C-alpha positions in Angstrom: 78.3 -49.7 39.3 80.9 -47.1 40.5 81.1 -46.4 44.4 80.3 -43.0 46.2 84.2 -42.3 46.3 84.7 -43.0 42.8 81.6 -40.9 41.6 82.7 -37.7 43.8 86.1 -38.0 42.6 84.7 -37.6 39.1 82.6 -35.1 40.1 85.3 -33.1 41.7 87.4 -33.2 38.7 84.6 -31.4 36.9 85.1 -28.8 39.6 88.2 -28.2 38.8 87.6 -28.2 35.4 85.0 -25.0 35.9 87.6 -23.5 38.3 90.5 -24.0 35.7 88.2 -21.9 32.9 87.7 -19.4 35.6 83.9 -20.2 36.4 82.9 -20.1 40.0 80.9 -23.6 40.8 79.0 -22.1 43.7 78.2 -18.2 42.5 76.3 -16.0 45.0 74.2 -14.3 42.7 71.4 -15.7 40.2 70.2 -13.9 36.9 66.7 -16.2 37.4 63.9 -13.9 36.4 61.4 -16.9 36.6 60.3 -19.7 38.6 59.7 -22.8 37.3 55.9 -22.4 38.2 55.7 -19.1 36.7 57.4 -19.9 33.6 54.5 -22.7 33.2 51.7 -20.3 34.0 52.9 -17.8 31.6 54.0 -20.2 29.0 51.7 -18.8 26.5 52.6 -15.6 26.5 56.4 -16.3 26.5 56.3 -18.8 23.3 54.1 -16.2 21.4 56.3 -12.9 22.0 59.4 -15.6 21.9 60.6 -14.4 24.8 63.6 -14.8 26.3 64.2 -15.4 30.2 66.7 -17.0 32.7 65.3 -19.9 34.9 67.2 -22.2 37.1 66.7 -25.4 38.9 68.4 -28.7 39.8 68.7 -31.2 37.0 67.2 -34.1 38.1 67.5 -36.2 34.8 69.6 -36.2 31.2 68.8 -38.0 28.2 70.1 -37.8 25.0 73.5 -37.3 23.7 75.3 -35.8 20.5 73.7 -32.9 19.5 70.8 -33.0 21.6 70.5 -33.1 25.0 67.2 -32.6 27.3 67.4 -32.4 30.7 64.6 -31.9 33.8 65.1 -28.8 36.2 63.5 -28.6 39.5 63.2 -25.4 41.6 61.0 -26.8 44.4 57.6 -25.2 42.4 57.7 -26.9 39.5 59.7 -29.2 37.2 60.5 -28.0 33.5 62.3 -29.2 30.7 65.2 -27.5 29.0 66.8 -28.5 25.4 70.6 -28.3 24.6 71.2 -28.1 21.4 74.8 -27.7 19.6 73.5 -25.4 16.8 71.4 -23.4 19.4 74.6 -23.0 22.1 78.2 -22.1 21.5 80.1 -24.8 21.1 82.4 -24.1 24.3 79.0 -24.0 26.2 77.4 -26.8 25.0 80.9 -28.9 25.7 81.1 -27.5 29.2 77.8 -28.7 30.1 78.7 -32.2 28.9 81.6 -32.2 30.1 80.9 -31.1 33.7 77.0 -31.3 34.4 75.5 -34.2 36.4 72.1 -34.9 38.1 72.1 -32.9 41.4 73.7 -29.8 40.3 72.2 -26.3 40.4 72.2 -24.3 37.0 70.3 -21.8 35.5 69.9 -21.5 31.6 68.7 -18.6 29.4 66.5 -19.5 26.6 63.2 -19.2 24.4 60.2 -21.1 25.1 58.4 -23.8 22.7 56.5 -26.8 22.7 57.7 -30.1 21.6 56.0 -32.4 19.0 55.0 -34.4 21.9 53.3 -31.2 23.4 55.8 -30.6 26.1 56.5 -27.3 27.6 60.3 -26.5 27.2 63.0 -23.7 27.0 65.6 -23.9 24.3 68.9 -23.2 25.9 71.1 -20.0 24.2 73.3 -19.9 27.5 73.7 -21.8 30.8 75.5 -21.2 34.3 76.4 -23.7 37.0 74.8 -22.4 40.2 76.0 -25.3 42.8 78.2 -28.5 41.1 76.8 -31.3 43.2 79.6 -33.9 44.5 77.2 -36.8 45.5 74.9 -38.6 43.1 71.1 -38.5 44.0 69.2 -42.0 44.6 67.7 -43.6 42.2 64.8 -41.7 40.9 62.2 -44.6 41.2 63.1 -45.9 44.3 64.4 -43.3 46.4 65.6 -43.8 49.9 65.0 -47.7 51.1 66.4 -47.5 54.5 64.1 -46.0 56.9 67.4 -45.0 59.1 68.8 -43.5 55.9 65.6 -41.6 55.1 65.0 -40.0 58.5 68.9 -38.8 58.3 68.7 -37.9 55.0 65.6 -36.2 55.2 66.2 -33.6 52.4 67.1 -36.3 49.9 63.9 -38.1 50.9 61.5 -34.9 50.4 63.5 -34.2 47.1 62.8 -37.7 45.7 59.2 -38.3 46.9 56.6 -35.9 45.9 53.9 -37.1 48.1 56.2 -36.3 51.4 56.7 -32.7 50.2 52.7 -32.3 49.7 52.6 -33.9 53.4 54.5 -31.1 54.9 52.8 -28.7 53.0 49.5 -30.0 54.0 51.1 -29.8 57.6 51.9 -26.0 57.1 48.3 -25.3 56.3 47.2 -27.4 59.1 49.0 -25.0 61.3 47.7 -22.0 59.3 44.4 -23.0 59.4 44.3 -23.6 63.3 45.9 -20.1 64.0 43.4 -18.2 61.5 40.4 -19.9 63.4 41.6 -19.0 66.6 41.9 -15.3 65.4 38.8 -14.8 63.8 37.3 -15.7 66.9 38.9 -12.9 68.8 41.9 -15.0 70.2 45.3 -13.0 70.4 48.5 -15.1 69.7 51.4 -14.9 72.3 54.6 -16.6 73.0 56.0 -17.8 76.4 59.2 -19.2 77.8 60.5 -22.7 76.7 63.1 -22.5 79.6 61.3 -22.8 82.9 62.6 -23.3 86.6 59.8 -25.6 87.2 57.8 -27.6 84.6 53.7 -27.2 84.2 50.9 -27.9 82.5 51.2 -31.8 81.8 52.3 -34.8 83.5 55.7 -36.0 81.9 59.6 -36.3 82.6 61.1 -33.3 81.4 64.5 -32.6 79.8 67.1 -31.0 82.1 69.5 -28.3 81.4 71.8 -25.2 83.1 71.9 -21.8 83.0 75.6 -21.2 83.1 74.9 -17.2 83.6 72.6 -17.6 86.8 74.1 -20.5 87.6 70.5 -22.3 87.5 69.3 -26.0 86.8 65.9 -25.5 83.9 63.7 -27.5 82.4 62.5 -27.6 78.7 58.9 -27.0 79.1 56.2 -30.1 78.6 53.2 -27.6 78.1 53.1 -24.7 75.7 52.9 -21.8 78.6 50.1 -23.1 80.4 51.2 -21.8 83.7 52.2 -18.6 81.8 48.9 -17.9 79.8 47.2 -18.4 82.9 49.5 -15.3 84.2 48.1 -13.6 81.1 44.6 -14.3 82.1 45.2 -12.5 85.5 46.5 -9.8 83.2 43.8 -8.9 81.8 43.8 -10.3 78.7 40.6 -12.3 77.9 41.6 -14.8 74.8 44.6 -15.9 74.2 46.7 -19.0 72.0 50.1 -20.2 71.7 51.3 -22.6 69.0 55.0 -23.7 70.0 57.2 -26.6 70.5 57.1 -29.0 73.8 59.6 -31.2 74.8 59.1 -34.5 76.7 62.0 -37.1 77.7 59.9 -40.2 77.3 59.7 -43.1 74.5 59.2 -42.9 70.8 56.2 -44.9 69.0 53.9 -44.1 66.3 51.7 -41.5 68.4 54.7 -40.3 70.9 58.3 -38.2 69.9 60.2 -36.0 72.8 60.0 -32.6 70.6 56.6 -31.6 68.6 54.2 -28.8 68.3 51.1 -28.2 70.5 48.7 -25.3 70.2 46.9 -24.6 73.5 44.0 -21.5 74.3 43.0 -19.6 77.3 39.5 -18.2 77.3 38.7 -16.2 80.6 34.9 -16.0 81.5 34.2 -19.7 79.8 34.0 -23.0 81.0 34.7 -26.5 80.0 31.5 -26.8 78.4 32.3 -23.8 76.1 35.6 -25.3 75.3 33.9 -28.2 73.9 32.1 -26.8 71.6 34.7 -24.6 70.3 37.4 -27.3 70.1 34.6 -29.3 68.2 34.3 -26.9 65.7 38.1 -26.1 65.3 38.5 -29.8 64.6 35.9 -30.0 62.0 37.4 -26.8 60.1 40.9 -28.3 59.8 39.3 -31.4 58.8 37.4 -29.9 56.2 40.0 -27.1 54.9 43.1 -29.4 55.2 41.8 -32.8 54.0 38.5 -31.9 52.4 36.6 -34.7 54.1 35.3 -35.3 57.9 35.8 -39.3 57.5 39.0 -40.7 58.2 40.7 -44.2 59.0 44.0 -44.7 61.1 45.4 -47.0 63.6 43.1 -49.5 62.9 40.2 -47.4 63.5 37.7 -45.5 61.7 35.8 -42.0 62.6 34.2 -39.5 61.4 34.2 -35.8 62.8 31.0 -34.3 61.4 28.2 -33.5 63.3 27.8 -33.3 67.4 30.5 -35.9 69.3 29.4 -38.3 71.9 30.0 -37.8 75.6 31.8 -40.8 77.9 32.4 -40.9 81.5 35.7 -41.6 82.7 34.6 -43.8 85.6 32.1 -45.8 83.7 34.5 -46.2 80.8 37.2 -47.9 83.1 34.5 -49.8 85.1 32.7 -51.2 82.2 36.7 -52.4 81.0 38.1 -53.6 84.0 35.5 -53.7 86.6 37.3 -51.3 88.5 35.9 -48.6 90.5 39.0 -45.9 90.8 37.0 -43.8 93.3 36.4 -46.6 95.4 39.2 -49.1 95.2 43.0 -49.9 96.8 46.2 -49.7 94.7 46.7 -53.3 95.3 43.5 -54.2 93.7 44.5 -52.0 90.7 47.8 -53.4 90.7 46.1 -57.0 90.2 44.4 -56.0 87.4 46.9 -54.9 85.4 48.8 -57.8 86.2 46.1 -59.8 85.0 45.5 -57.9 81.9 49.5 -58.2 81.2 49.8 -54.8 81.2 53.4 -53.5 82.2 53.3 -49.9 84.6 56.0 -47.7 85.6 55.2 -46.3 88.7 53.5 -47.1 92.0 51.9 -44.2 92.8 48.2 -44.3 93.2 47.8 -41.5 90.0 50.3 -43.3 87.9 48.2 -46.6 88.3 44.7 -45.1 87.5 46.4 -43.7 84.4 47.8 -47.0 83.3 44.4 -48.5 83.9 42.8 -45.6 81.8 45.1 -46.0 78.5 44.4 -49.5 78.8 40.6 -48.6 78.1 41.3 -45.8 75.7 42.8 -47.8 72.9 39.6 -49.5 71.9 37.6 -45.9 71.6 37.6 -45.0 67.7 35.9 -41.8 68.3 35.8 -38.7 68.3 34.5 -38.7 71.5 34.4 -36.4 74.7 35.9 -38.0 77.8 34.6 -36.3 81.1 34.2 -37.1 84.8 38.2 -37.3 85.5 39.2 -38.1 88.9 40.9 -35.1 90.8 43.8 -36.8 91.6 44.6 -37.3 87.7 43.7 -33.9 87.4 46.0 -31.5 89.3 45.0 -28.2 87.5 41.1 -28.5 86.8 38.6 -27.3 88.8 36.3 -29.6 90.6 32.5 -30.2 89.9 29.9 -28.5 92.4 28.2 -32.0 92.6 30.7 -33.9 93.2 34.7 -32.8 94.8 36.4 -36.0 93.9 35.7 -35.1 90.2 36.8 -32.3 87.6 35.4 -30.3 84.8 37.9 -31.3 82.3 37.4 -32.9 79.2 39.6 -35.0 76.5 38.9 -35.7 73.2 39.7 -39.2 72.3 40.0 -40.3 68.5 41.8 -43.9 67.6 42.0 -44.8 70.6 44.5 -42.0 72.1 43.9 -38.6 73.4 44.6 -35.6 71.0 42.8 -33.2 73.0 42.6 -31.8 77.0 41.3 -29.2 78.2 39.7 -27.5 81.9 37.9 -25.5 83.7 40.8 -24.1 85.0 41.9 -24.2 88.9 41.9 -20.6 90.1 41.1 -21.7 93.9 44.5 -20.7 95.1 44.1 -22.9 98.4 42.9 -25.6 96.7 45.5 -25.7 93.9 48.3 -25.1 97.0 46.8 -28.5 98.3 47.0 -30.3 94.9 50.5 -28.8 93.9 51.6 -30.5 97.6 50.2 -34.1 96.7 52.0 -33.7 93.8 55.4 -33.1 95.9 54.0 -36.1 97.7 53.9 -38.4 94.4 57.8 -36.7 93.1 58.9 -37.8 96.3 57.5 -41.4 96.0 59.7 -41.3 92.6 56.8 -40.3 90.6 59.0 -39.0 87.5 55.7 -37.5 85.6 54.1 -35.7 88.6 53.2 -32.1 88.0 56.2 -29.8 89.8 54.8 -27.3 92.2 55.1 -23.5 91.4 54.5 -21.5 94.2 54.6 -18.3 92.1 51.8 -19.8 90.3 49.9 -19.9 93.3 50.8 -16.4 94.6 49.2 -15.1 91.1 45.8 -16.9 91.7 46.0 -15.2 95.4 45.8 -12.0 93.2 42.9 -13.6 91.4 42.4 -15.2 88.1 38.9 -15.0 86.3 36.9 -18.1 85.7 38.7 -19.6 82.8 38.4 -22.5 80.2 42.1 -23.9 78.9 42.2 -26.6 76.1 45.3 -27.6 74.1 46.0 -30.5 71.4 49.1 -31.9 70.1 50.4 -32.4 66.2 49.4 -35.8 66.7 46.4 -34.9 65.0 47.8 -34.2 62.4 49.5 -37.5 61.8 46.2 -39.1 62.8 44.3 -37.2 60.1 47.0 -38.0 57.5 47.2 -41.6 58.5 51.1 -41.4 59.3 53.2 -42.2 62.0 53.9 -39.2 64.2 57.9 -39.5 63.2 56.6 -39.7 59.7 55.3 -35.8 59.9 58.5 -34.6 61.1 60.5 -33.0 58.6 63.9 -33.8 60.9 63.2 -36.2 63.6 66.0 -36.7 66.2 68.4 -39.3 65.2 71.2 -41.0 67.2 75.0 -39.9 65.6 75.6 -42.1 63.0 78.2 -45.0 63.6 82.0 -43.8 62.1 82.8 -46.8 59.9 
């Protein structure tokens, strides 16, 4: 078997042969008149009228020898067969194809359409032209790329050789289109907010840090889809807004977590968390039916059905049932002892982080879908407190397959309360909590001008990964990779 270097050297010689005959192996202009999907849809008419057209694509296979050669072309819309016959093509052009064309090359062919004896739609080539000469061979058709790192590093080949993967990403685009259309049909305006921030807000996560050379200013990549900015727009007089965009979190990687991903967040004036639960439930059911054609799913060892009304479970009751700990009436030491007993490794010694770690242990057993409510105020610094219990908040999370795939609040709009909570977060930061929320005094100033009662809600693209039953990294077109070591 030839090495990659030997194959590349041979193909460069073919490249030089094309150039020696005055042929540009990388022309800018194509003569293509039909995509391959259009050729298939119009085939009966093209065949009946004996029409001659130009089509183009990448050569995926070459078979036959001598006077007859069949190839298959792929242009990203479909796969189509072409026939090279020596008696239908000038000798020089037929021979040039045999001498210079390889699997992986992009070519265009002109010819008339016919059906073979085996019933396969085919174009009989009358002329052809090289569009892009490939210098490296494609992976073997039936096995593709087997090494996981190689698959992610050469995603373009992975998608090319794996039709199911291409379908997955087309489905992901439909997923976000469905979300976008759902929100717009209900009167929500799509907005764009900054991705570079002086302080991060809207979530508890470790941010990526960067620097603005012009302003001589340290900055952070956002960790939420502009929560504090979108709430400023509530004060500005907008009543229904949403954003779909990238967020960045400088944290670990596993089947549910990445450092860069897409989220959606909406903000709805004069609505509360009860309204948000109803809308979120409707949205998830719409996505499931329109994108996947079903409501029943299985992923991460859990089975769940998104249809119907979802049950609600209480944060305090759930944690106490699973661990025996009442997080409102316990000490940090008791929580640490319980975490040690459960053999749970925890990062950070602040009370907020300890409670959150304890909850994350409990959630993994929940198949869902359920709404988790009754969150303590300490772990919900942007949520309005419940009128009947100021230690709890009007917050909900959607739990599916042991993970949080949605988070919403009755947004805190009391500026004095918000300032107090930011001060608590500042103390957590001083105590070493890397995920505590950074105070934003300009946001508090906005609240002092007044923000209407508002429901905010957001969910990550992890929801798509769950519904597709894939690790989230598999659902990324180009997941982050470490640089390849030079050999």
